[in-house]
N, C-alpha and C positions, 0 to 999 in steps of 0.2 A: 133518126139513124137506126138502121135495123140491127137488133141485138144478135150476137153470134149464137149459133146453135149449141146447146149444152151448158151455157153459162147462166146461172140463176141470178134473178134480180135481187136488189137489196131487200124488197118486201118479202120475197120467198126465203131469203137467208134469215131475216129477223123472225119469221114465223117458225122456221125449223129449229132455231135456237130456243125459242120459247117453249116449243113442244118438248125439247130435250130436257130443259130445266124443270118442267112440271112433271116429267116422268111418263107423260102420255105416249111418247114415242116408244119407250121400252114396253109399255103395256100392249101397244099395237103390234110390237114385234114378238111378243111371247108366243103366239101360235106359230109364228115363223120359226122361232128357235126350236120349239117342240117338234115341228115337222122336219127340221134338219137333224134331229137326234141329240141336241145339246141337253134337253130336259126330257128324261125318259118317262113313259107312262107307268112303268113298274120298275122297282129296284129289287135286285136279288140279295136276299138277307140270309145269313146263317146265325141262328141264335146259339149263344155259348153259355156255359155255366157261369154262375155269379162270381165264384172265386177259383183261382188256379189250383191245380192238384198235381200229385205225382212228383217224382224226383226232378223233372224238368220244369215244374211249375207252369203247366200249360192249362189253358181254358179248354174244356172238353165240349164238343157239340152236343146239344140236347136233343136234336131231332134233325129231320131233313131240311134242306133249304126251302125258303118260301119266296114267292113273288109278292112284294108289298106294293099296293096301289100308290101311285105318285102323281096322278094326272091333275090333282087339285092344286098343285104347287107350281109357282112360276119361276122358282129358282132352286138349283141343286145346292143346298147348304147343309151344314152340320145340324142346325136347329130343325130344319124341315125334315131331314132324314129321321132324327129322333122322334119328332112329332108323328110322322107317318107310322113308324114302328110301334109307338105307344098306342096309337089308335087301332092298328091291326091286331096287336096282341092283347088289347084291353088292359094295358098297364097304366099305373098312375103317371100323371104328368111330371116330367123331370126325372123319372127313374131309368130312362134309357141311357146307355153309355156305349160309345162306338170304340172298338179296339182296332189297333193297327194290324194285328195278326193274332194267332191263337196263343201267343205269349205276351200280348200287350204291346205297348202301353195304351192308355186311353188317349183319344184324339180330341183336340180342341180347335183345330184349324182345318179348313177344307183342303189346304195344300198337303196335309198329312195323309189323306186318303184319295187324293186326286188320281184318276185313272184306274181305280179299283173296280173290278167287275162284280165282286162279292163283298158285302159289308158285314163284318163280324160285330155283333152286338151282344150286350148282356144287360140284364135289368138289376139295378142295385138293390141290396137289401134295405129295409125300412130306414135304418139309421143313416146310411150313406145317402139314401134317396132324399131324406129331409134336408141334409146339408146341401146336396146338389140343387134341390128346389129353391132353397133360400138364396144360393148363389145366383141362380137364374133370375130370381125376382129382383135382386139387387143390381143385376146387369153388369157384373164385373167384366165380362168379355163380350158383351153384346150391346145393342142400342137400348136406351131407356124404355121401360115398359110403362104404359099409362096405368092409372089406378083402376080403371075399368078392366084392363087386361089382367091385372093382378087378381082381381076378383074372380075372373074366369079361371085362372090357374088354381086358386084356392077352392073353387067349387061353390062360391057364394058371392053375393053382391057386397061391396065394401060398406054400403050404407046400412045393411042389416046385420045384426049381431050373429056371430058364428054359432051354429048349433053344436052342443056338446055331444059328440058322437064317440062311440068306442073306437079306438085306433085299430085299424086293420093290420094284422101281422101276416106277412107273406112268407111262406116256407122257403128255406134256403134251397137254391138250385143245386142238385147233385148230379154228376155225370153218370152215365150208364155203367162205366167201368168201376166207379166207386160203389155203386149199388150192388154190383155183382160180387165185388171183393168183400162187402159187408156181410154177404151170405155165409162166408166161411168163419169158423171160430177164431176169434182174436183174443188171445190171453193178455191180461194186463201185465206190464213189466214188473219183474221181481227186483225191487231195489234193495241194494245193500248199502248200509251207512257205515262209513269208515272214519275212525278217529285218526287224525294225522299228527305225526311228530316230525320235526325238522332239526337238523344239526347246524348250530351257529359256529362257523369256523373261527371268527374273531374272538368269541368268548370261550370257544372250545367246550360247549355244553349243549345238551339236548333241550329243546323247547317244545312243549305241548301247545300246538296252535289251537285257537278257539274255533277254527274251521272244521267242519265235517263234510265229507264228500259222499253224496248219495248217487250211486251209479248202478247201472244195469250191466252185470258182468256176463259175457258170453260163456256158455257151458263148455265149449271145446276150446282148447288152446290153439293159438294161431302160429306159435313159433316155440322153439326150445333151444336152450344153450347147454353148456357143459354141466351146469348144476340145476338150472331152474327152467320151469315152463312159463310161458307168457300168455296171459289172457287179456283180450281187449275189453275195455269197459267204456261206458259213455254216461256222462252227466248231462241231462237235458233241462235242468233247472236254470232258466234264464236269469233268475234273480241272484244266482250264486256267482261269485267271482271265479269259480273253478269249472264253469260250464265248458264242455268240450269232450274230447276223447283222451283216454288214459290207458296205461298198460299196468296190469297187476302181475308181478313176478313172484312165483311161489316155488319153493324147493321141492324136488322130487324125493321120493322115499329113499332111493339108493344114495342120493346126495346127502340126505340127513344122516345116514349111517356113516358115510365117509367123514363128515364134519365132526360127528361125535366121537368116533373111534380113532381116526388118524390125526385130526387137528386138535382133538381134546377141547372142543368148543361147543357151546350151546348154539342152537339154530338162531336164537334171538341175537346173540352176540355177533354171529357171522353176518346176519342181515343188517345189523346196525353198522358194522364196519363197511359194508357195501355202500350204505348211504353216506358215511363219513368220507370215503374215498371219492365219491361223486361230488360231494360238497367241496373238497379240496381242489379237485380238477376243475370244477366250475369257477371257483375263485381265481385260480391261476390263469385260466383262459380269459376271464374278464379283464384281468390286469394286462395280459398280452394284447388284447384288443384295444385297450386304452393307450398303450405305449407305441404301437406300430404307426408309422407315418401315414398320411392320408393316401399317398400314391400306392400303398400296399394293397388297397382295395378291401373287399369283403373278408371278414375274419370269422373264426369259429365261435360256437357257443353251445353250452350244455343247458338242458331244460331243468325244471324242478323235479326233485325226487323226495318222497316222504317215506317214513316208516309207519307201518300200521299192522293190524291183525285181520285176517280173513279166515273164517271157519276155525278160529282159535290157533291159527298158524301165523308166524311172523312173515310179512311180505313187504316188498317195496312197491310204492305207487309212483309211477313215472309218467311224464307228459308223453303222449303218443307222437312219434316222428313219422310223417308220411314220406313216401318216395322210395327210391331204389337204394338198397344197402350197399355201402362201399367200405372196405377196410384199407386204410392208408398206411398204418404202421402196426406191426404185430405186437403181441404182449411180451415177446422176447427181444424187441428192438429192431427186428428185421424190417427193412423198408420194402413195401410192396410196390412193384412196378406198375404204372398205369397201363390200361389196355389200349389207349389211344393218346396221341400227342395233345389233344384238346384238354385232357384231364391232367396234364402234367403240372399245371400251375397249382391246383389245389393239393396235390400230393407234396409239392415242394413247400407249400405253406404249412402242411402238417409237420414236416420236419422242422420248420422254424418254431412251431409251437413246442415241440418236444425239447429242442435246444434251449428255448427261453425258460421253460420250467426247471431245467437243469442248472442254468446260470443264475436264475432269480433265487433259487433255494441255496445258493452258494455250494452247488454240486452235492447236495445231500439227498435230493430226490429227483425223480423224473416221471412224468405222466406218459404212459404208453397205452398200447391197444387203442389207437386213435381210429375210430370207426363211426359210421352213421350214414346219414343221407345228405349229400351236399355239405353245407357248413353246419348242419345240426348234428351234434355228436351225442353218443350215449355209451354206457358200459365201459368206462375207462379202467385202467389198472395203474397202480402207482408202485414203483420200485424205489427203495431207499438204500443208502450206504450201510445203515445199521439194520439188522434184522428186526429189532424191537426198540421202541422208545424206552427211556429209563423208567417211566411209570406205567408201561404197558404190561399187564399180567397175562395176556393171551399168548398162545403159542403159534400164532399164524405169522 
């Protein structure tokens, strides 16, 4: 019986399946794939700095782009791209890392860079390179490597002992922008160490904390109030629990005269009373937040405030509150109207806080001057039914 045209026989089918299983069919098709453009003869590579830099933490290009030969490879894969780049740039085996973009991250799968026309690469410093090479030898994300192949990666045959050679140290890659910036004089930061005191509301006493705050204080003020100038400060010591941005508030000369002559107080006493008022307002606000129902939503909070000395002058040290300043209730109790209806809720919550402090204190005091950024408040004022407590000797 005559076989129909185009239908393969059982022997042809069995031979084709055998070739496919042995991989010979794929090897025979490799030139065909390259001819169709699936495997390029060259890949376009942009070499980047080893580490990110700048405010945006970007990897900077070190030079112009290069065409890296790729004709010796039969598959476009992560390992083959790394190997080709290491050979082209004469870099150690395992030191190449492929980035998804100029802001990272590192790529470990071909799907993460599929379709890219330019490959961003960097070469790891020696420490990272050693870990990367060990990971490649162990084959955590790839097929097992034979002992002979491991010997090729290490640069010696496994049967022969490793020669004791001096370890090569590769200089850290630095971007052109960083090199140019390094040409300008960079002065080391002038750190100021502040001893901190805090006021314990429950014990009604001052506590000298064992903590010290080492900060770089800006020379020019960034804001001013009725009595004090505010200076921004920054603690960069990552081992400190106080790392971050702070605000140092210092009395102006004319304010010092007013405090001494009209209020008959020392600057130290006036500064300490500012910290005490803040501590009372912070405690009452925390109680308010604990008592409101869950459906009330987000509530207010005050940050930490300490007493200290800067240039032999009493100052307050406060947590920096970022964002746009808003005043919800004035220091005389006047309610501020919101600029838009979307802000109406937070203004109403501020009124709830004031009313709570009045009722919680059995109508003896009220926290006013509710202001800050969003729900982060600062610089409160407290009014009381009595001008002074029975044991208060000040005249404020």
